[in-house]
C-alpha positions in Angstrom: 92.9 78.4 96.8 91.6 81.6 95.6 87.9 82.6 94.8 87.1 85.8 93.7 82.8 85.9 93.7 80.9 88.5 92.1 83.0 91.5 93.4 82.4 94.8 92.6 84.7 97.9 94.1 83.1 101.4 93.5 85.6 104.7 94.7 82.5 107.0 95.7 81.8 109.0 92.4 84.7 107.5 90.2 83.7 105.4 87.4 83.6 101.2 89.0 87.0 100.0 89.1 85.3 96.3 89.3 82.3 94.9 87.6 80.7 92.0 89.1 84.3 89.9 88.8 84.4 85.9 89.3 87.6 83.5 89.0 89.3 80.5 91.0 92.6 79.8 90.8 93.8 76.6 91.8 96.0 75.5 94.6 100.2 75.4 92.8 98.7 77.4 90.1 100.1 80.1 88.1 98.3 82.6 86.7 98.6 86.2 85.2 95.8 88.9 85.2 96.1 91.0 81.8 94.7 94.6 80.7 95.4 98.1 80.1 96.1 100.5 82.5 92.7 101.3 84.2 91.3 98.2 83.7 91.1 97.3 87.6 93.9 94.8 87.7 96.0 96.6 91.1 92.3 97.1 92.6 91.7 93.7 92.1 94.8 92.5 93.6 94.2 94.5 96.8 90.9 92.9 97.3 92.3 89.8 97.4 94.9 90.2 99.6 92.3 92.3 102.4 94.0 96.1 101.5 90.8 97.0 100.1 87.1 95.4 101.0 84.9 94.9 97.8 82.1 97.2 97.7 80.1 93.6 96.7 81.1 90.3 96.6 83.4 88.0 98.3 87.1 87.1 98.4 88.5 83.6 99.7 91.6 82.5 100.2 92.4 78.7 101.5 88.7 78.5 101.9 88.6 81.6 104.3 87.0 84.8 103.6 89.1 87.8 103.6 87.3 90.3 105.1 86.4 90.4 108.3 87.8 91.8 111.8 91.0 92.8 112.8 92.6 89.7 113.8 90.6 87.5 111.1 92.3 89.8 108.5 96.1 89.9 110.0 95.5 86.2 110.2 94.7 85.5 106.6 97.2 88.2 105.2 99.8 86.1 106.8 99.0 83.6 104.5 99.1 85.8 101.4 102.9 87.4 100.5 102.8 90.7 98.0 105.2 91.7 95.5 104.7 95.5 94.2 105.4 97.2 91.2 107.5 100.1 93.5 109.3 97.4 95.3 107.9 98.8 98.9 111.0 98.6 100.7 112.7 101.3 103.5 115.4 102.7 101.3 117.4 103.5 104.3 117.7 100.2 105.7 119.8 97.0 104.7 118.2 94.6 102.6 118.3 91.9 105.5 116.1 94.2 107.7 114.1 94.6 104.8 113.3 91.1 104.5 112.1 90.9 108.0 109.3 92.9 107.4 107.6 89.8 106.0 108.0 88.4 109.7 106.3 91.2 111.7 102.7 89.8 110.9 104.0 86.8 112.6 104.7 88.4 115.4 102.7 89.7 118.8 102.7 93.6 118.3 104.0 94.3 121.1 107.5 92.6 120.1 107.6 94.7 117.2 111.3 94.7 115.5 112.6 92.4 117.6 113.6 89.3 115.8 115.0 86.0 116.7 118.6 84.6 115.4 116.4 81.9 113.8 113.9 84.5 111.9 117.4 86.3 110.6 118.3 82.7 109.6 115.7 82.7 107.5 115.5 86.2 106.1 119.2 85.1 105.0 117.9 82.0 103.3 115.5 83.5 101.4 118.2 86.5 100.4 120.6 83.2 99.2 117.2 81.8 97.3 116.5 85.0 95.5 120.6 85.6 94.4 121.4 87.7 96.8 123.3 86.3 99.3 126.0 88.7 99.6 123.6 91.7 99.6 122.5 91.4 103.0 124.0 94.4 104.5 123.4 96.8 101.5 121.1 99.5 102.1 117.8 98.8 99.8 118.2 102.2 98.2 121.6 101.1 96.7 120.4 98.0 95.0 119.8 98.3 91.3 115.9 98.0 90.5 116.0 93.9 89.6 118.1 93.5 93.0 115.3 95.5 95.1 112.5 93.4 93.5 114.2 90.0 94.6 114.5 91.9 98.0 110.4 92.0 98.0 110.5 88.6 96.8 112.5 87.7 99.6 110.7 89.5 102.0 107.4 87.6 100.8 108.9 84.5 100.6 109.6 84.5 104.8 106.4 85.0 105.5 105.9 81.3 104.5 102.9 82.2 102.3 100.9 79.9 100.4 99.9 82.5 97.9 102.0 85.2 96.5 100.1 88.1 94.5 102.2 90.1 92.7 101.4 93.7 91.5 103.0 94.9 88.1 106.6 93.3 89.4 108.3 93.9 86.4 107.2 97.5 85.1 110.0 99.5 85.7 112.7 96.8 84.9 114.4 96.4 81.7 113.6 93.1 79.7 116.7 90.9 80.9 115.5 91.9 85.3 112.1 91.2 84.0 112.7 88.0 82.4 114.6 86.8 85.6 112.1 88.2 88.3 109.2 86.3 86.3 111.9 82.8 85.8 112.6 83.4 89.8 108.4 83.4 91.1 107.7 80.8 88.3 110.6 78.7 90.1 109.2 79.4 93.7 105.4 78.2 92.2 107.0 75.1 91.0 109.4 74.0 93.3 107.2 75.0 97.0 103.8 74.6 95.3 102.7 78.3 96.1 99.8 79.8 94.2 101.0 82.7 91.8 98.6 85.5 90.8 100.6 88.5 88.8 99.1 91.2 86.8 101.2 91.5 83.4 101.1 94.3 80.9 103.6 92.1 78.5 101.1 89.4 76.9 104.5 87.2 75.8 105.1 86.9 79.6 102.0 86.0 80.4 102.0 83.3 77.6 105.6 82.0 78.7 105.2 82.0 82.7 101.7 81.2 83.4 99.5 78.4 83.4 96.2 80.5 82.8 94.9 84.3 82.3 92.6 86.6 83.2 91.6 88.9 80.9 89.9 92.5 81.9 88.6 95.5 80.2 86.9 98.3 82.3 86.6 96.3 85.3 85.0 93.5 83.6 86.5 89.8 83.2 86.2 89.7 79.6 88.8 86.8 79.1 89.5 83.3 80.9 91.9 80.4 79.6 94.5 78.7 79.2 97.7 81.0 78.3 98.4 79.5 74.4 94.3 80.2 73.7 95.3 83.9 73.6 94.8 84.9 70.1 94.1 87.7 68.1 90.2 88.1 68.8 90.7 87.4 72.9 93.4 90.2 72.9 91.3 92.8 71.1 88.4 92.0 73.8 90.9 92.6 76.1 92.8 95.5 74.7 90.3 96.9 72.1 90.6 97.6 68.4 94.0 97.5 66.9 96.2 95.4 69.2 97.7 92.7 67.8 98.6 88.9 69.1 101.4 90.4 71.2 98.7 92.6 72.9 100.6 96.1 71.5 98.9 98.6 68.7 99.1 97.3 65.2 100.5 99.5 62.8 98.3 99.9 59.4 98.3 102.0 56.6 102.0 101.9 56.3 
């Protein structure tokens, strides 16, 4: 479903963010990208969903290149739902209106924010799906962090996507909320067959919620395999020396 073929990304004079990265994610699979800060995880996801254009290489989703003209890129991005670390909500608007934003890619540009009753029902159903049936009229900024992320997932769901990309979706959440968000994404993946690719910092969560893991270090793919195969040697390749099996620094000389 997702094909990343020799992708590199360079920002002007800054160091190369991605270096010849290649991998595939199968239809219906749940995969995680691990790596330290600055390893290229967010850049990679933005190249996959078309927010960034690779400096070299190719990305295909469902066999269709992500790069292309405005209408072609708009069409392919309708197939990709995006869940952001910082929620990316309009805090002054109710949860329902934030979810309806996910339908904008399916509407003629001139129609703008004019939504049908069927679309509003779809958004209400999505809020119920993520456990927020009673929060439709609540301003997004008044919701907790975990609730805001659930609104972001509902927004992705109303796109009717084939793929959901999640960029550090639990980085700003407490452990209980983080578990709930990843469990919800995994449930959607299993029940609806949506392909899931999620970048994470937490190795333990990647082991629990992903079928496969891709490890990035300094923009290079240094590990690809089943989550259960993550051992100390593989984690050192991803995070460097001094990291144990949980991905956190080990304490020596104590």
